C-alpha positions as CSV (number, residue, x, y, z in Angstrom):
1,X,-35.2,8.5,-25.5
2,X,-37.7,10.3,-23.2
3,X,-39.9,8.0,-21.2
4,X,-43.7,8.3,-21.1
5,X,-44.3,10.2,-18.0
6,X,-45.8,7.4,-15.6
7,X,-42.9,5.1,-16.8
8,X,-40.4,7.7,-16.2
9,X,-41.5,8.5,-12.7
10,X,-41.8,4.8,-12.1
11,X,-38.0,4.2,-13.4
12,X,-36.3,6.9,-10.9
13,X,-38.8,6.0,-8.0
14,X,-37.3,2.5,-8.2
15,X,-33.8,3.8,-8.1
16,X,-34.2,6.6,-5.6
17,X,-36.9,5.5,-3.2
18,X,-36.0,2.1,-1.5
19,X,-36.2,2.0,2.2
20,X,-32.9,0.8,2.3
21,X,-30.1,2.9,3.1
22,X,-26.8,3.0,0.6
23,X,-24.1,0.8,2.2
24,X,-21.1,2.9,3.5
25,X,-18.0,3.0,1.7
26,X,-14.7,2.9,3.8
27,X,-12.2,5.8,3.5
28,X,-10.0,5.4,0.2
29,X,-6.7,7.4,0.3
30,X,-6.8,7.5,-3.4
31,X,-10.0,9.5,-3.3
32,X,-8.2,12.7,-1.9
33,X,-5.0,12.1,-3.9
34,X,-4.1,15.7,-5.3
35,X,-2.7,16.0,-8.9
36,X,-0.5,18.8,-7.7
37,X,2.2,18.4,-5.1
38,X,4.6,20.8,-3.5
39,X,8.0,19.8,-2.2
40,X,9.7,21.5,0.9
41,X,13.4,22.0,1.3
42,X,13.1,19.6,4.4
43,X,11.8,16.1,3.2
44,X,9.0,14.8,4.7
45,X,8.9,12.0,7.0
46,X,6.8,9.8,4.5
47,X,7.1,10.3,0.7
48,X,4.3,11.6,-1.3
49,X,1.6,9.2,-2.4
50,X,0.6,9.0,-6.1
51,X,-2.0,6.5,-7.0
52,X,-1.6,4.6,-10.3
53,X,-3.9,2.1,-12.2
54,X,-3.1,-0.7,-14.6
55,X,-4.8,0.8,-17.6
56,X,-3.8,4.6,-16.8
57,X,-0.4,5.7,-17.9
58,X,1.1,8.5,-15.7
59,X,2.9,11.4,-16.4
60,X,4.9,13.4,-13.7
61,X,5.6,16.7,-14.6
62,X,8.1,19.0,-12.5
63,X,9.0,22.8,-12.5
64,X,12.7,22.2,-12.4
65,X,14.9,20.1,-15.0
66,X,15.9,16.7,-13.6
67,X,19.4,15.3,-13.3
68,X,20.0,12.6,-16.2
69,X,20.2,9.1,-15.0
70,X,19.1,10.0,-11.5
71,X,15.9,8.0,-11.8
72,X,15.3,5.2,-9.1
73,X,12.2,3.0,-9.6
74,X,11.6,-0.2,-7.7
75,X,10.7,-3.3,-9.8
76,X,11.3,-1.0,-12.9
77,X,11.1,-4.5,-15.1
78,X,7.3,-4.6,-14.2
79,X,6.6,-1.3,-15.8
80,X,5.4,-1.2,-19.6
81,X,7.3,1.8,-20.4
82,X,9.4,4.2,-18.4
83,X,10.4,7.5,-20.2
84,X,12.2,10.1,-18.1
85,X,12.5,13.6,-20.1
86,X,14.1,16.8,-19.4
87,X,11.3,17.9,-16.9
88,X,8.9,15.0,-16.9
89,X,8.6,11.4,-16.3
90,X,6.3,8.8,-18.4
91,X,5.3,5.6,-16.8
92,X,2.8,2.9,-17.9
93,X,2.0,0.9,-14.6
94,X,2.2,-3.0,-14.5
95,X,-0.8,-4.8,-15.8
96,X,-0.7,-6.9,-13.1
97,X,-0.5,-5.1,-9.6
98,X,-2.2,-6.2,-6.1
99,X,-4.4,-3.6,-4.9
100,X,-2.4,-1.3,-2.3
101,X,0.8,-2.5,-3.6
102,X,3.6,0.2,-3.6
103,X,6.5,1.0,-5.5
104,X,9.3,3.4,-4.3
105,X,10.3,6.2,-6.8
106,X,13.0,8.7,-6.6
107,X,14.2,11.5,-9.0
108,X,16.8,14.2,-8.4
109,X,17.1,17.8,-9.8
110,X,19.9,19.1,-11.8
111,X,20.5,22.4,-10.0
112,X,21.8,21.2,-6.7
113,X,19.1,23.4,-5.0
114,X,17.2,22.1,-1.9
115,X,15.6,19.6,-2.0
116,X,18.1,17.6,-4.2
117,X,15.6,14.8,-4.9
118,X,12.1,13.8,-4.7
119,X,10.7,10.5,-3.6
120,X,7.3,9.2,-4.1
121,X,5.1,6.0,-3.3
122,X,3.5,4.6,-6.3
123,X,0.2,2.9,-4.7
124,X,-1.8,0.6,-6.8
125,X,-5.5,1.2,-7.3
126,X,-8.1,-0.7,-9.4
127,X,-9.5,2.5,-11.0
128,X,-8.3,5.7,-9.3
129,X,-4.9,6.3,-10.8
130,X,-3.9,9.5,-11.8
131,X,-2.9,10.3,-15.4
132,X,-1.0,13.5,-14.5
133,X,0.7,15.0,-11.5
134,X,2.3,18.2,-11.3
135,X,5.4,18.8,-8.9
136,X,6.2,22.1,-7.8
137,X,9.6,22.7,-6.3
138,X,9.7,26.5,-6.8
139,X,6.8,28.9,-5.6
140,X,3.7,28.0,-7.9
141,X,2.5,30.1,-10.6
142,X,-0.8,31.9,-10.4
143,X,-2.4,29.6,-12.9
144,X,-1.5,26.5,-10.8
145,X,-3.5,28.0,-7.9
146,X,-6.4,28.6,-10.1
147,X,-6.3,25.2,-11.4
148,X,-6.0,23.8,-7.7
149,X,-8.9,26.1,-6.6
150,X,-11.0,24.7,-9.5
151,X,-10.5,21.3,-8.4
152,X,-11.3,22.1,-4.7
153,X,-14.4,23.8,-5.9
154,X,-15.6,20.7,-7.6
155,X,-14.9,18.4,-4.7
156,X,-16.9,20.8,-2.4
157,X,-19.6,20.8,-5.0
158,X,-19.8,17.2,-4.9
159,X,-19.6,17.0,-0.9
160,X,-22.5,19.7,-0.9
161,X,-24.7,17.6,-3.1
162,X,-24.2,14.6,-0.9
163,X,-25.0,16.6,2.3
164,X,-28.0,18.2,0.4
165,X,-29.1,14.4,-0.7
166,X,-28.9,13.0,2.9
167,X,-30.7,16.1,4.2
168,X,-33.4,15.6,1.7
169,X,-33.8,12.0,2.3
170,X,-34.5,12.6,5.8
171,X,-37.8,14.4,5.2
172,X,-38.5,13.5,1.8
173,X,-41.7,11.6,0.8
174,X,-41.2,8.3,-0.9
175,X,-42.3,6.6,-4.0
176,X,-43.6,9.0,-7.1
177,X,-44.1,11.9,-4.5
178,X,-40.2,11.6,-3.5
179,X,-39.2,11.9,-7.4
180,X,-41.4,15.0,-7.8
181,X,-40.0,16.5,-4.9
182,X,-36.5,15.8,-5.9
183,X,-36.6,18.3,-8.9
184,X,-34.6,15.9,-11.0
185,X,-37.4,15.5,-13.8
186,X,-36.7,18.5,-15.6
187,X,-38.5,19.3,-19.0
188,X,-37.4,16.0,-20.7
189,X,-38.3,13.7,-18.1
190,X,-35.9,10.6,-17.5
191,X,-34.2,9.2,-20.3
192,X,-32.9,5.6,-20.1
193,X,-30.8,3.3,-22.3
194,X,-30.4,-0.3,-22.3
195,X,-26.3,-1.3,-22.3
196,X,-26.7,-4.9,-21.7
197,X,-25.5,-6.1,-25.3
198,X,-23.3,-3.0,-25.8
199,X,-20.8,-3.0,-23.0
200,X,-17.7,-4.8,-22.9
201,X,-16.8,-7.0,-19.6
202,X,-13.1,-7.1,-18.7
203,X,-11.4,-10.5,-18.5
204,X,-11.0,-11.3,-14.8
205,X,-14.1,-9.6,-13.6
206,X,-15.2,-10.8,-10.3
207,X,-18.8,-10.7,-11.1
208,X,-20.7,-11.4,-14.6
209,X,-23.2,-8.8,-15.8
210,X,-26.8,-10.0,-16.3
211,X,-28.4,-6.7,-17.3
212,X,-27.3,-2.9,-17.4
213,X,-29.1,0.2,-18.2
214,X,-28.1,4.0,-17.8
215,X,-30.5,6.7,-17.1
216,X,-30.1,10.6,-17.0
217,X,-32.2,13.2,-15.1
218,X,-31.8,16.8,-14.7
219,X,-28.1,17.2,-13.4
220,X,-27.5,13.4,-12.9
221,X,-26.7,10.3,-14.4
222,X,-27.0,6.7,-12.9
223,X,-26.1,3.1,-14.3
224,X,-28.1,0.4,-13.0
225,X,-26.3,-3.0,-12.8
226,X,-27.6,-6.5,-12.2
227,X,-24.9,-8.9,-11.3
228,X,-24.0,-12.6,-10.9
229,X,-21.7,-14.1,-8.5
230,X,-19.9,-17.3,-9.5
231,X,-17.5,-17.2,-6.7
232,X,-17.6,-18.5,-3.3
233,X,-17.9,-15.1,-1.4
234,X,-20.4,-12.5,-1.1
235,X,-19.5,-9.3,-3.0
236,X,-20.4,-5.8,-1.9
237,X,-19.2,-2.7,-3.9
238,X,-17.0,-0.3,-1.7
239,X,-16.5,2.2,-4.4
240,X,-16.8,3.1,-8.0
241,X,-15.5,5.5,-10.7
242,X,-16.6,6.6,-14.3
243,X,-13.4,7.0,-16.5
244,X,-14.1,9.2,-19.7
245,X,-12.7,9.0,-23.2
246,X,-9.8,11.7,-22.4
247,X,-9.2,10.2,-18.9
248,X,-11.4,12.5,-17.1
249,X,-12.8,10.8,-14.1
250,X,-16.3,11.3,-12.6
251,X,-16.7,10.5,-9.0
252,X,-20.3,9.0,-7.9
253,X,-22.5,9.7,-4.9
254,X,-22.8,7.0,-2.3
255,X,-23.4,3.8,-4.0
256,X,-26.7,2.0,-3.6
257,X,-26.8,-1.9,-3.5
258,X,-29.8,-3.3,-1.6
259,X,-27.8,-6.3,-0.5
260,X,-24.6,-8.5,-1.2
261,X,-24.3,-10.1,-4.2
262,X,-24.2,-13.8,-2.9
263,X,-22.6,-16.7,-4.9
264,X,-24.9,-18.4,-7.4
265,X,-24.9,-21.8,-5.7
266,X,-26.1,-20.1,-2.3
267,X,-29.0,-18.5,-4.3
268,X,-29.9,-21.7,-5.6
269,X,-29.9,-23.5,-2.3
270,X,-32.0,-20.7,-0.5
271,X,-35.6,-21.1,0.1
272,X,-38.0,-18.2,-1.2
273,X,-37.1,-15.8,-4.2
274,X,-33.6,-14.9,-4.7
275,X,-32.2,-11.5,-4.3
276,X,-32.2,-8.9,-7.2
277,X,-28.4,-8.3,-6.8
278,X,-28.4,-5.0,-8.0
279,X,-25.9,-1.9,-7.7
280,X,-26.7,1.7,-8.8
281,X,-24.0,4.2,-9.5
282,X,-25.3,7.8,-9.4
283,X,-23.1,10.8,-10.4
284,X,-23.6,14.4,-10.4
285,X,-23.3,15.4,-14.0
286,X,-24.8,17.6,-16.9
287,X,-25.5,16.2,-20.3
288,X,-22.6,17.9,-21.6
289,X,-20.4,16.4,-19.0
290,X,-21.4,12.6,-20.1
291,X,-21.0,12.8,-23.8
292,X,-18.8,10.0,-25.2
293,X,-18.1,6.6,-24.1
294,X,-17.0,5.8,-20.4
295,X,-15.5,3.0,-18.5
296,X,-17.0,2.0,-15.2
297,X,-15.0,0.2,-12.4
298,X,-16.4,-0.9,-9.2
299,X,-14.4,-2.6,-6.6
300,X,-14.7,-4.4,-3.0
301,X,-13.6,-3.0,0.3
302,X,-10.1,-5.2,-0.4
303,X,-9.9,-3.5,-4.0
304,X,-9.2,-6.8,-5.2
305,X,-12.5,-8.1,-6.7
306,X,-13.1,-5.6,-9.4
307,X,-15.9,-5.3,-12.1
308,X,-14.7,-3.3,-15.3
309,X,-17.2,-2.5,-17.9
310,X,-16.1,-0.7,-21.1
311,X,-18.3,1.2,-23.6
312,X,-20.9,2.7,-21.3
313,X,-23.0,5.3,-22.6
314,X,-25.7,7.9,-21.5
315,X,-29.0,8.8,-23.4
């Protein structure tokens, strides 16, 4: 629903014009993981890494037939399903995995050409698991290069958007002037939606949701969360991802968190007003791209204290 002009301006101003900078996120190897792998005749020193997540089944597709019964998978019994095909392998990752935990996987090919086998490290990640990986042993078809080019272009656009945002932030005015200068309003203004009652919280979440809202502006969407920490240690978001109804992944701009989410007992014992405990996840996306229901996953630097919210929708 469109907001009245002053309220809409204020909403985005609150999200975008704080003098505090976004907390830096540590590098994440799964962020740069490719869904397309090339095998060389000489095996590499280290096997290729394929990231997996508990709720994301993985299909490995090969361009060469596999040798029957050649599959070797470390701790195979922990996987929900393991189904090798003639030129594919379907895996359901374990429901319980430690972040960064690795499983060794090897398959061999039926034709005897080099390389005879392919090895992979399946690395556990709370949210950035791939749903499909194409493995090329022969020269790639032209269509595959086009797919890779599209993926690279999407990554480049996101990097350009982050650079543009940083550059604009250095000289942009604050408050309502900054919102107007950003060009995010568009003809419809800013739309928002209250999600607090409609989102679902995963069992085992590190934090409890107090309030949730989603926003949509010109070429952007955002989810604003207010969180409560019933644990014993402060919590800082290091990464997040929106996963769509068809498994598509939307990666956010740098997260904005004014301060760590400190434990509730510490808040009660502190003098003065408690902090807001807000986290804002902003994603470059058009209205068409964010149709449907999404799952939002956030994690800390160790990737072990996660927050998963289902049924996230946008206005």
